[in-house]
Residue, then its C-alpha position, 0 to 999 in steps of 0.5 A: m600280445i605281438e601279432t604274428t603268423d602261425h609259425i612265426p614264434p613271437l618275441d619275449t617280453s624282454t627282446a621285444v622291449a631291448l629291440a625297442s629301445g635300442r639296447l639289443g645286444d645281437a639283432s641278428s639274432v631275431l632280424g633278417p630271416q630267419q629258420a622255424p619248424g614251421g619254415r623260413y620267415l623275415r623280420a624286419f625292425l624298420p622305425g618310422a616305417l608306413a608299411v614293408s612288403v617283400q619282392q622275391e624274384g618270380k613272385d608276387s610282393v607279399p605285405l609283412h605284418v604289424a607287429e609288436p614293439e612298433g616298428l616291427f614288420v614279420g612275414p614268410l619267407s621263401d627260399g632265395p634272395y629277396l628286396l624291402e619295398i618300404t612306405w616311408p612318410g615321404g615315399a617308397q624304397i626298395t632295398e636289400d635287407p641289411y639282415a641277410y648278408g652273414p659274416l662279412l670279415g673273415d677268419l684271419d682278419l679277426h684273428l689278426i685285429g684280435e693279435g694286433r698284427h693287422l698292419e691293413l686295418s682300415r681295410a677291414l674296420g671302418a666304412n669300405l665300399a663292397t659288393i656282396d652278392g652283386v649288390h653294391g653298399v658299405r662294409f661297416a666294422v668297428w672294434a667294441p669291445n665292451a659295447r651292448r650294441v652298437s648302430v651305425v647312424g648317418t644320413f641314409n637312417s635318419w641317425d636312427g640307431r634302431r635302424h641299423m644294429m651290427h653284429r658282433r662278431g663272437d669275442s673279438g669285439v668287432w661289429e659289423l654291419f653291410v648296409p647295401r646301396l650305400g654309397s660313398g659321400e655318405f655321414y655316419k658315426y657309430e651310436i653305442v650302448d655300453r655295458d650297463g645301458h647308457l647311450l654313449p655320445q655318437k662316435a665318429d670312426p676312429l678308422a674313418r678315411a674322410a670326416q666332415l669339415p668342422p665344425g662337423t664331427a661325422s665320419i664319410v664314406p670315402r671314395q674307391a682309392s682312384h689315384v693312379w701313382g707316376d713317382d716311381v723314379w722318385m720311390g726307388a731314388r728316395a732311400d739315398r735322398q733321405g740317407p745319412a749321407a745325402p742334403i736334407s734340408i727341409y721347409e716346415l708349414h702350417p699349410g693353411s697359414w702359409v699363403r692365402g687365395p684371395g678373400g682371406d681364404m685357405l689354398d687347397w692341395r691343388g693351389l699349394a701344389d701350385r704355389l709351395v711346390p714351385y717356392a720350395k724347389a727354388m728356394g732349394f729346400t729337398h723336403v717340406e714337412l706339413l703341420p699335422v693334416a690328420e683330421h682335428p675338431f679344434t683348428g687352433s690345434w694345429g693339428y696336434q690333438p688330431l681325431g683322425l689317424f686316417a683321414p686327411t683333414r677336409r679343410f684342405g680337400e679330399p684325401e684324393d687332392f692330398a696324393l696329388f700333392v705329393e706326387a706333384c712334390h715328388a715330380e720336382g725333386i720334394g719329399v713330403i714329411v708328415d708330423w704324426v701324433p701317437a702320444h695322445f688323443p683330445s678328449d672331445a666326446h666325439g671321438l675316442a674317449r671312453f669309446d665302448g663306454t670303457a677306456l678304451y684307447e686310453h688308460d683308465d687311471p688319469r696318472e697314467g692316461f692324462h696329460k695335464d698340459w694339453n687337457t688329452l688322452i693318453y694312448n694304451f700303447g701297452r694294450r695291443e689292438v691300440s698300438n695295432f690302431l697307430m701302427a697301421s695310421a703310420l703305414y696308412w700314410l706312408e704306403h697309402f700316400h707315398v708320404d716319405g716320412l712322419r716326424v713322430d711328435a712329443v716322443a718325450s711325452m711317451l718314453y716318461r711316465d712322469y712327464s710333466r708330472n709331480p710326485g705322487e701323479w704317476r704310476p712307476n713301470i713294472h720295475g719302480g721306474r719312471e720308463n713308459l715300457e709299453a711305450v718304448d716297445f711300441l715304437r721300436h716295433l713300429n720303427a722295424v715294421i716301418a723299415e722293413r715294408v716301407p724302405g726308404a722312408v724315414m722316422i724322425a723323433e721329436e725327443s727332446t731329453a737324453w734318451p739314449g739311442v734314439t736312432r739306434s735300430s731296434a735290433e741293437g736295443g735303441l729305438g730305431f728311429a731315422y733322424k733326431w730334432n737336436m733341441g739342446w742344440m736349438h735351444d743352446t744356440l739360440q738362447y747366444m744369439e738372444r744375449d746382447p754381443l757384448y756378454r757372448s763371451h762369457h756364453h760361448s760354450e752355448m755354440t760350441f757344446g753341442m758338438a760334445y754330443a754331435y755324433s751321438e744321434q743323427f740330428i736335424l736342428p730344428l728351428s721349427h713353429d715351437e720357437v715362434v709361438h706363445g709369446k716367442g716372438s719370431l727369430l727375426g725378433k731374438m736376435p738382440g740391438d738395432t735393426w741393421t744388427k738384428f738382420a745381420g745377426l739372423r744372417a750368421y746364425f742361420a750360415f753358422m746352422w746350415m755350415h754345423p753338421g746335422k739335417k736343417l729344418l727352418f719353419m715358414g717366415g723364418e727364411i724372409a724374416q718375418g718380424r712377429e709372431w706365427n699367427h695360424d690365422g692368416e699367412i706369412d707377412w709376404d708383403l715384408l720382400a718389399d724391403p731389401l733386408h728381408r728379401g737380403i734374408q730369403a737370398l741367404v737361405v737359398d744360398l745356404n741351401r746351394i752351397y749345402r747340397d753341393s758340397r759333399a764336405l757339408h752334409a755326407t758326415d753329418s753323422v760320422p766323427g772326422g767331417f768336423r774339426w774346430l779350428i777355433e774354438n775358444d776365442r771368447e773376447n772376440a765370440v768367433f768361431a772357425f771350424l773345417r767341413q772335410v769328406e774325402g773327394d771332395a774340397p775342404m770347406l772352412v767356416v769363420v763366424n765373427m758374433t760381435p758387431v765388430p769388424r775384424h781386420g788381419y783375424r789368422v786361421g790355421v788352415p789344413h792345406a796352403g794355397r786358395w781357399r775361394e770365399v763362396l759366402n759372406s753374410d755381410a754381403t751387400q745381396y743380402g743387404g750387409s755391409g759389404v766387408g769381406n775378402g772379394g774372392g778369397v785368400n792365400a794360406e801359407p806355410r805358416p803354422y797356426g795352432e795346431e794347423a802348418n798353415s793359416a790365413e790373414l781375413i778380414l771378419p765382416p761384423l757379425a758374419a759368418l764366412v765360407f771358404r772352399y779350398e781350391g789347391a796350391 
């Protein structure tokens, strides 16, 4: 028989059993202050406690009675606030009762969550420091609509899911609880019982803003945001600095393997700020792009299988340290782009997979919800709460951390239902097609919202197909991205460069075809991490021939890329011609810079960035037809290319590239203007490790028609080299 006082109604057997087993769905209906005809009373369920008393101001401490089930304490309660004095085997604790607090989230929050329109979701869900009725603590909230019971567990309650069972807020699917006297730094998870009564593996918080260092998987109550931003000048100007007419040269890097500290330890964000920022500035890059830094369980995924879309990984320090890193970049005029992964997530038991016992964030049908290639789960973009979760994550990085852009990973896998699937392994859309209409709507809405809320930020698509209008606005029927990686250009030109120069004449179009579609989107030309992993070797290693030929070919290729329409991206190590494939467990082979050939590649990249940045003709018309003109497009036999970059108000730039190891004397090129063309770059110059063949200070073009031009100049073309000339007038 349940022990009780006269006016306290006993728990019925089924409720008592559910409470004892941690399967009671609405703990607040029986715990905390309750009202009965005989007066106010209190129930406290504290398994493991030896005794519990109630303290109220102006009154003596009143012991609560031991009741059944074991761990239940009951007793009369006067009006007004109260404290629980709990005797544990290890000592005493005095605290407020979590069940003394009514609803925490407002109706507007719940409405917006249900509508999928809560763009500041991390302020509503997750763990947030709060003060309620003068009491400091943590307000926990989580979306788990199909759960029977949700508890917050952690070091503060010995990970016992019976101690802090959460309140369910009606039909919203949101569970919440205020835990008094808890502060930042506490480890926690959610313990969930599914609708069939099965206890699930403890789950990390989907909205966690800090997480335990792997292999730990707990979430951490974050500190109160304290960073005071001082980058107003940068933020006010970045729209122009990131626009289609701006010079954008991106240094892509993996923060954990760019450089290591003493003993081989990874640098933290402060260490990276001290070393990376001055390096990127000295190299002339306008931006750094970080491989995903959201929390992820497996280091070998490089962050591309994240589970903490609101938490900068603890591998490099605290969230505040990441904010300091971003501001350090801005102080030196460098933008920060972060790789962001909304396409899929890993199936780790502590993560989002079947979060409340059902396919909540993912699709239930593996034909829609499972990536065989990556062994990951696909977000259900058609579920408004899920798309809201992803959109709030994107906004969190852009608004909270002042990140300047997000490079959205694996967009192609989002757009097509049959991505990397055989017939019968995918489900068509409602019209019978292969397009993922829900993902398309999500991307359009995401980009439209970001354009409105975060002006000046850029969204970049890694999209490898010919999907039309990736960088057209959502209003025009496009996806609304600012830029798209030009994967086709990268694939074609790298394939050309890997060929023996003897056979390049047969594949001339691999270098020219990119201009056939160069203005169909706003492109970034990427030489990314994907090209130097999984047995692909390094950029230098792709070049054929002996050592000299390899270096000369890489120099010529870099110069061709920097002079070609499109913004630039280079993965770390490429700028020093790393000879081996990237290894995320080490660092770049910086000792290679003792070799003049490697120093020469680095010096060339510095000069390419400078010339590209200083010449409007080379960047202002990257996305505008008329800023580029072929002068020599079809000299297959000699593997020579020549083109003009031009813009009104700036001197035109002539680019001539010889992709064979044969120097060519007396090579004539038609040009639009007679007069002096100064040689501003020669990738075969001795300071870059070349042979020094060239045209000295430049050449004089004469009024002698050649090709379609009224004037022409006779050049010396160095072997495997690119020349860049700037027109200086008659």
